[in-house]
N, C-alpha and C positions, 0 to 999 in steps of 0.2 A: 921687340915683337910687341902686335896691339891684339891681343885677342879677343874674340865678340863670341857669345854665347845667346843662345835661343833655344827655349826648351819646350817641351809638349806637355801641357798642362788639361790636356784632355778628361783625366777621370778627377785631378782636383778641383780645376775650376772650369766649368764647363759652360760658363757665358763668356769667355775669350775670343774675341774675332779666329775667323778661319785659317789669316795666317797664321797668327800667333799657333797651332794647332801644330803648323809643320817642323820638326824640329831644326832648332837652329846648327848653324856652323860653327865650329870654332877651331881658329889658326890657333895651338900653341905653341907652334913655333916660330911666330916670326916675328922679323927681327925688328927692332926701334928704329936703325937708326944704318942707315946706306954707308957699304966699306965694312961693315963688321962681320966677324965670321963664325963669331959664337951668341951665343945668350950668355949677356951677363948674370940674368934677373929673369927666372920665369915668372910668369905673373900667376899669378892664383887665381884658381876657378872657382866660382862660389858651386857648393852644392848641388847636384842635381837630384830634386824630391821627385818621389815616386809614391803614389798609394797604394795600399795595402790591399790586397784581395782583389786587387782588380780582375775584370774579366776582361779586358781587352787587350788581349794576348793573342801572338806576340806583337810589342807598343814599342816603338820607336823612341827611344830617350833626348840621344844626340848624337850629332856629326862630326868628327876631328877630321881634320883638314891641312895637309902640309901646303904653305904658298911656294915654296922654293921648287924651282923648274931642273928638271930633273930629265934627261934625255930620257930614260925607260920610265917605266910602271912603277906605284910605289902602293907596299902594300902594308896593307895595317894589321897589327895583334892586338891583345889583350887579354891582359893576364891579373890573376888577383882571385880572391874569395868570390865565389858565385861565379866565375870561368871556368877556372883548371883545379881550385884549391875546394875544398869544401865549404860551404853547400856548392856544389858543381851543379854546372848546367841551368842557374840563374838569368844570364846574361850571355852575349855573343856581339859581336863586331861584325858588319861585312868586311871584310877584308880589302875590295875593292874599293866600295865606296867611303868607308870608313863609318857608318852609321851603326852606332849602339845602343839596343832592345833587348827586353825583359821577354824570358823567355816562357815563367809561370808567373802566376800569382805569388806575391811578396807576403810574408807572414811578418809584421814590426815585431810580436811579440818573442819571435826566434832568434831575427835579425833585427836590428831599426837603421846598420847601415854598411856599407861596402866602400872600400877603398882599394881603385882597380888603375893598372899601370896600363897607357899605349903607346905604340911604337910604330913608326912609321921603318920600312925596312924595303930594298930594293928586292928584285927579283932574286936575286944570288943570297940573299938573307941577311945584307950590309945593311949597320942601321944607319940612317940618314940624318934622322933626329936623335936628340937625347929623349929619354921615356920621360912623360908628363903625369901628373897622377889627378885620377877623376875621383870625385867624392859623391855616393850615390847616396842620398837618404831616404828612408822608407818612412811616408805620411802616417801618423795613425788613424786607423779608423774604430768607431767604437761596435766594438763586434765580441764583446768580453762581459759580460753578470761580473757585477759584484759579489762575492761571497764572507759570509762569516768567517773568523779564523775559528770559531767553535760551531761543535753543533748545537750545543747548549751553553750556556752561560747561567752559573749560579750566584746567587749573590744574597745576604743580608740584612734584615733592618730591623731596629729595636721597636716595638710594640710602642705606641704612642710617641713616637717621630714627629718632631712640627716640620708641615712644609716647608719645603726646600733641602732636607736634608739627602748628602751625597748615599746612594746605594751600590752602586757598581756601575762598569765603563765596558761598552761590547764594542768590537771596533770589526773591520771589514776590509778587505782588499779588493785589486780592481788591476788585471794584467794589461790593461792598458796604457796608453802615455801618461804616465802621471801629471806632466806637466801642459795636459791638453783637461777639457771639460769633460772627455768621454773618463776619464778616473777621478772626477771630484765627486764625492761622497757625499750623502745627505741619509742621517737614521732618522726611524719614525716608530712609533709603538701604534699598530693598527686592530691591537685584542688584547682583553684581559679578562682572566677568568680566577677565581678566590677560590682558595683551599679551604672549607668544602668548598662544594657549588654555591653561588646564590647567597653567601654568607655577605659579603660586600657587591653592592651594585655600581656605586661609584667610581669613578676614575680618580685612581688613590698615586699615580707614576707619573712622570714628566720625562723627555729625553731629549737633551743636546743636538739638534740635528747634525752637527760637524762632527762634535766629538764624540758623542755616544753615549755621553756619560747619564746617568740613568739617576731620578731624582725624586723624594716624596712631594706631592701636590697637594693631599688635605690629609685630614685629622681621621681616627678612627682604626687606628692600627691599634685591634684588643687582640690578644694571642688568644684568649680564649672566645673568642668568636672565630677570629679565622687565621689559621694555622698559615697561612703562604701563598702566591700567588704566580700565574703562569702567565708572563706578557707573551704576544704575539708580534715579533719585531721584525723592520723591513726596512732596507737600506736601495737605492737609487743612485744610478750616475748619470751625471749631468746634473748637476745638482738638484736631483731629484726629479728630473723630467724624460731620464732616459729608463734603462735596464734595470730592474729589481730582483731580490731577492728575498726572501723570509727565515726570520731564525727564531729560536726559544731563547727568554730568558725566566728561569726559576727562583721567586724571591722569599726567603723563609722569613717568618717573625717568629726573631728573636723573643725570651721571656724577660722582662723585668720583675724586681721583688716590689708589687705594688699590692697585695693582699696579706693581712695580717694571717696567723694559724688561726684553724678552726678544728672543732670535731670534724670526725669522718663521718660523713654524711649516711643516717640510716638507710638503708634500700628496702622498701617491702612490698609486696602486690596484695591487691585488692580487685576481685570479680566483677563484673558489672553489674546493676539489677539484683544487688542483695544488699541487705540491711543488719545492723545489729549482729558483728560478728568479729572477731579479733584478726586483725592482722598482722600484727607485730609489738614487741615490749622494747624498752628502751632502758635503759642501768643509769644509776647514778652513785658515787660517793660520797657518804658523809661520816667526818669521825666522832659525831655526837653519837650519844650511848642508844644502843638500838632498842626500839621499841616505843620511844619515848616520841612524843610532839618535836623534840628538839633533833628527831634523827628521820622521821615520817614526813616524806617527799610529797607535796602537792603539785600537779602536771599541769600548763595552762597551752592551749596553740595560740598564737599570736595572731594566725593570718589565715584564719578559717571562716570569712565574711559569712560564707551561704550556710556553716553550719554542718560540713557532710561528715566531719570528723569527729570522735570525741576521744577525751582519753582518762583511763582514772586510776587510783594506786592498788597496786596489792601490797595489802597491810602485811604481807608475811615477808614481802622479797623486798619491798617498798620501788618494786620496779612502777614503770608507767606502761600502762596496758591502751593503747590503740587498737580505737574500733573504728568501722564505717557506720554513721549514724542514718545517712540518708542514701538509699540509691544512686552509685554513679552512673555515668555514663561515659563509655569509652569512645563512641563517635562524639561527643561533645568537648571532653577533656581527656585523655589519655594517660599524663603527669599531674600530679601534686607536687611542690615543694613546702613541704611543712616547717616551719620555726617553733620547737618546742620550748618551754622555758620553765624553771623550777625553784621552787622555794619549799621551805621547811611551813610545818603545820603551825607551828609559836614564830614570832618574831624574832630576828635577830638581836643579838644584844650588842649595845653599844660599843662593846668591844671586841667586838668582831673587825675582821680586816676590811677595809674599804675596797671590795671587788665587784666587777661587774656583775651583773646576773649571769648563769650559765646557759649556754645556749645551744641547743644540736638541732641539726637539719635531718630530715626525714624527708626522702623521695620516694612516693607511693604512685607505684605502676598497677595503671587500669587493666584488667587481664580482659579482652573480647571475649564475649558470647554468644553464641549463635541465636539470635533476633529473626523474626518473622519479620516480613515484609509489613509496614504498615502504608495504608491510604489514606491521602491525603484530606481526602472528607467519607464520611460512611453516615445515609448514606448518600453517593455521587448524586446531586439534584441536576436533572438536564431539564431547559425548558425548548421545546420545538414545535412549528406549525405539523399537522398532522400532514400536511401535502410535502411535507421535506425530502426534497431530491434526493436518488440512492445514491450513495457515496459521500453526504454531505459531513463532515466534521462534528462530532456533537460534546466530547469533552476530550481532554490532552491533558499530561502529565499528572496522572490521577495517583499512582504511588510510588515510594523509594524505598530503600533495602538500607537501615540502618547501617549495615556491615559494608555497603557501598559495591553489593554481589548483582551479579545478571540477574534480569527480574525476564520470567514470561508469562504474558498473558492470554488469560482466554476467557470465552461465555461461559458458563456453568450452567446458568437456566435463564434463555428466551423461549419462550413458549409459542412465540408469536414466529421467533426466526425474523424479528426486523433489524436484528443487531448484528454489526462485525466488529473485532476488535482487533489491533496490529499485537501481533504477538512479540513485538521486539519493543514496540515504543510504545504500548498503550493504550493508542488514539482509539478512541470507540467513535465508530461510525455507523449510515443509518444504510443498513443493508436494501431496503425497499421503502416505498412510501408506507406512512402509518394511518390506520382503519380506526376510527374512534367508535364504528358501535363494533370493537371487538368484544367478545365475553370478557377478555381478560384486562380491558380498561373499566376501572371503577373510578368513578368522581372525574373523568378525565386524566387519569396518572395510570400510568403502566410500569410494572415492576419485571426488573430481571435482577441477575446477579453475572460479576463477572470474579474473578478468580488471579491471584498474582503468583507465581510459582517461582521460587528461589534456585539458580542454576547454578553458584558458585561453588566450588571445589571448600570452601569455608564452612554453607553450609549441604553437605552432601548429602544430607538426610531429605531434602527436598522440602524444606518449610512452607508452606502455602499459607494465605489470610482470601479471606474471600472480602466482596463490601457488595451495597444491594446499588441498583441501579435506579432510580427512580426520574421518570419521563413526565413530564406534565404535558400534553399534546393540548396546544391552542387551537382549538376549532378554525376549518375554512370551509367556503364555500366553493360544495364542489357537487352538489346534488343538486339539481332545478328543482321545483313545487313543480306537485303531479297535483291534477283537479280532477273532482269526484261529485258528483254522478253524472255520466257521460251520456245519458239519455234521460227524457222525461216528458213529461206534456203538461202543455199552458193553454187556455182557453184562445178560440179567437179574440173572443169581445175584449180589447183593451180594458173596457169598464170592468169586465169581470174578472179576468187573467188579476192574478197576483205573485206572476212570475214561475222560474224556476230556480230554485234557491241549490246554487252551486259553492262547491266550498274547494280548500287548498291544504295540501298538505307536505312537510318537507323534511329528509332525512338531516337534514342540518341542523346544530342546537343552535340556539340565540346568540350572537346576532346576527344568522346568519337565514332566516328563516322567516317567518313573521315579523311584521305585516306583510302582506300581500298586495298585490295589485294589478287588479283583473282590469281586460282592455278589448274593445274590439277592434280587431287589424283586418280583417276581410274586407273587401269592397263589397263582396254580394252579401253579406252580413248588415245593409246600410236600416235595414226597417224593424233590427234590432237592438235594443241598448244592453247595458250592463251597471248595473247600479252598486257600488260597494256599502255591506252594512256592517261591519265591523272588520278587522284585519285579517279574517280566515275565511268570509264569508261575503259573498253576495248573489243579487236578481239580474238571473236574466229573463227579459220579459221584451214583447216586440212593442215598436214607437206606433203600430197604426194596426186599422182593423185584417187581418191577414185571413185565407181561405183554409179550411180545415185541412190537413196532410202532414207530407213530412218534412222538414226542416235539418239542413246543415248549418248550426252556426260555426265559427270558430274563432273562437278564444284565446287572449294571451295570457298568463298570468306571473308574474315575475318576484322574486321575493327580497331582502330587503339587504341581500350579503353586499361584500365588498373585495372585486364588484359585484353586481348584482345578476345574478341568471334567470332566465327567463325560457317557455315552452309553451309551445300553441298546443293546440286541443281542440278539434273538431267535434263538436257535441250536436247529439241528434235529438231535435224538437218534434211533441207532435202536437201540431194543433189542433183542437178537436172543440166541436159545441158542448157548453156547459150549462148546468142547469143553472136554477135558482142559488141554489149553493155553492156554483164554481165548479162543481164534480164533473168531469167530462162521460158522457154518453154519449151510444151510437144515435145516427140520424133516426132509423124506425122507433128507439126507445123517449128519443127528445116529443115525437110527434105524439107515440102513445101517451109518456105523462102528461101529455098538454090539453088532449083531445077527451079520451077516458079516463083518465084517471089511475091508469093502472101502473105501478110501482113497477121498476124493474127486477126489484128479488120477487115477486111475484111471476111476473114473465119468466125469469130463471126456473123459477120449481113449475110453471106449466109445461115449459118445453122440456123438463126432465124428465118429468112425468110420461110423458107422450114418448120420449125414447126409450124407456123403460120396458113401456108395455109393447112398444114392435120388435125390441130385442128379445121377449117373454113368448112373443111368438113365434121366432123365428126358431127359437129352442125347440118349442113343441116338435114345427113342421119338420126337422129334423131327427127327432127322437121314433118319430112317427114313421119316418123312409126308413130309418136303419133298420127299425123291429120288423118290419116286415120284408125286408130283402136280404136278411140274412139270422140265422138261429146260432147259438150254439150250446151244445149238446155238455149237460152236465158230468163234471166228473169227466171227459174225455180232452179238453182245450184244442180240440180239433175243429175248424170254420169248414161247414158245410155250406155248398151252393144250391143256387137253385134247378141249372143245367145238369142234365147227365154231361154233356159235350164239357163243361167247367171243369176240366180234370186239372189239378196241379200236382206239382214236384214237390209243394214245401209242404213243411210240418210245422206249424206256427204256434210256440212256448211262449203265451205273450208275456212272462216275467221274465225272458230269457234271452228268445230268440228272436233271428230277422226271417221276414216273408219273402215271399214273393212278391210281384211288381203288382198284379190288379188288386191279390189281396192285399196289400199294404194299404195302398190307395184306398178302399175301401173302408179298412180299421181305420185310417187315421180321419175319415170323414165322421165315421161312427164316435170315436173317443172324442174328436176336437183338437185334434193335432191338426197345427198349422201345414196346410200343402207345401209349405215353401221348404220343408227342414223335414229331416229325417228321426225316426225313432232312434234313443240313444242305446247301446248295448250296454251291459254292465261288464262285462269284460273288456271294456276298451278305453282310454284315456278320454271319457269326455267332456272332462275341462277346458279342452283347447277349443278355440274362437273357430266356428264354421265358416266355411263360405257362404256367401249369397246365391242362394237357388233363384232361376230367373222366377218370377211372378205368374207370367200365364203368357199363351203361344201368341204371336202375333196378327194380326188379321190378313197381313200380306203372304201367298204363298211361298213366296221367290225366300221370304226370312224364315221358316218353319226352322232349314237346314242350321240356322246359327242359331234357332232357339235348342235344337237339342245337341247343340255340340257344346252351348254354354250347361246345358245341364249334366252334361257329362265328365265335361271339366271340370263342375264344381263337387259334384260326385266323389271324383277320383281324389280329387284332395281334399276332400274332408276327413279329419284326420278321429271324428267319435264315430264312424262306421264301416265298417270292412264295404268293399268291393260287392258289385253283386253279385261273381262269378267266386265269389270266397267258398273253402268249405266249411258248412255251417256244422254246427254241432249240436246233436241232440241227444235225448237222455239216454244216460251211461246205462245200462242193460246190468253188465257185470260178465264177467269170464264163464263162458259155457254153454250161455244160452243157445237156446234151439231156436230162437226166433232172430232172422235176418234184419237188416237194416230196412226202412219203409221205402216205398219207391215213388207207387204213383196212386193215389188217393182218390177217387172220386165219391162227391157227397150231393146230398139231395137235399130238397128243402125242407123236409123232413124226416124224422126216421120212420113212418108207419110207411110210406109208400114206396122207401128203399129196399133195393133186392140185391144183397149181399152174397147170395149163391157163388157168383162168379170168384169168390174170393177161392172157393176149395179149387178149383181147378187150378189157383197159382202154386199149389205145394204144400205140404205141414204145416209150414210157418206162418202161411196166413189165414189159418181153420182156426186158432185162437180168433183171430180178430174177429171173422165173419161167425162164429158164436156171440161176439161182446155184442155184434150191432146186429145180429138175427138168431135171437134163441130158439127159434125153431127147431 
């Protein structure tokens, strides 16, 4: 027989040629020579290799074929594990073509090989050939992670072990084929934690990546410092390049006898910020006679360079009294380990045994005390420009709490409200621009106060501290100079004119104020010049002969700030004729002063005298006219007219009531009250401003209506007098009077020619009035 085998390697070797991907045909029953009727020896068929976890299922593996010539059809059968034995239904054979194929993905970790039997049968079931054996080998794939054999490895190493000391070994397994790289494991240490944490930070252990043996790498294993280590391990297959798994190894540091025996240490406590108080006592034993110098003990502290503690002897008990001599600070140092020595007051005899000096360890624990916050500086000094922008940081990190508590900050005093503070960080910020002219700024210094408050549970009582914020303001040039005066006079003659002296002031402080610079900038002011006199003054004068009149001159004044600020001003200059002394005079005065020799003061006196004389004549004429047209009867308060037809319904009381229209005008003319203003009533709020009444009617008849309407509107809006149609208040006569209210009264020019008999016809109420004016 001459067998030949072709196998499909599509899953294991994907780069084969296309014809190699087809399954080869195997002739297991082919005879080797002619005339032979049976197979002397079967050929050994190489195993058929199949990759596990193949997703190309069903997959053709091999084809078997009989080369004998039969008259009938050949049927192929397959038996064995994976076909009709457990695990079943993994393989199958095409009974006509003899193609063997896999039906499902294979798992090498469950079944790494299969041995099957192949048969060639006639349609009647007769074996045509002897059965042949087919071996199927499942190829491994890296589909399993390595796993440590324990969840946690525990080992021990002695303290002060030298580098290279073996500590322990760890191991792991991999379910993949151990004969392949898929199960070739590599170990490593990826993390180290000391117990207690951070006691040792350097790498103390190493591991053999092939065997998993852990060993020491460095010195420093002191059990008094570190009690153990927790190692984070990692194992990876494919020589460290494949799948990984992490594990844990705990290594305890065992103790060795590296310390001589000592006294048990004393443990004492001391409260911070206190001094000169006892914190504890130590005892010694002396077999000498008590009460003598041979028995009395003297104590010393051998490791207290700062002198924080002191120890004295109790003469009665021979105990050492340990005291705090200087205040302790918990935040600076929370524990002290003191070494005490003792000796007798008398020197030891030479017969005493040669023993070392007795010592004792004292552990002093400082107790924390509630402390107020501390400002890093008080006062808090800040130097800033007065024109600082809002939101600018002025100061940070201003305070801290010795107990490391949380602080809250606030501004407790800020009269100008210029400051703001971050309540969490304490950053002091500018809330708005400063002002050097504030009354709270003294010598360029502004003072405020801020407060730091403790909010920690340790300081639950809310301890706070206040500090002063001293802000030194630096002047900035933020005000332009101001020029004055803005009006004046100069002589028209350049020879006589001494010019107009102008000055400038600036609200800024030096060096942003004087010296000032005065300049002419208007092209219309070419006939003028300005001459600097000193730092603050200049003289404005014409450069040529000018006509008398009003002139407007534009002047620019600049300060000395950086940058400089300038302002423009229009100065109203009156150019006038001047006398010999350079004083301005009118043209008439100048002429008179030159021809007649009359002085200006004398001329003013003469003109004033003439005006006074004219005024006296006008007043005399007015008084004469009023006396002729009106007569006021004594004791009555009634205004009596000249005509009988002039009958008014108004009774005037000059010290209280208002009057009629015409009578009021007459009264105003006689009493000198201005025509355009109404008399004030005493029962009205006359302190309010009165409207402007029209002074005189227009000459044009078409404007008379407007004049009347203007006068009516002014009278209606006058808050100091009632309207003309208001109810007038007359003298109160009391209840039950027989006389009624007065209605119409006619008055003559005099008492003698007036007839009052008609009052008797008006009724009994007017008889008394008739008798009063006509006693006949």
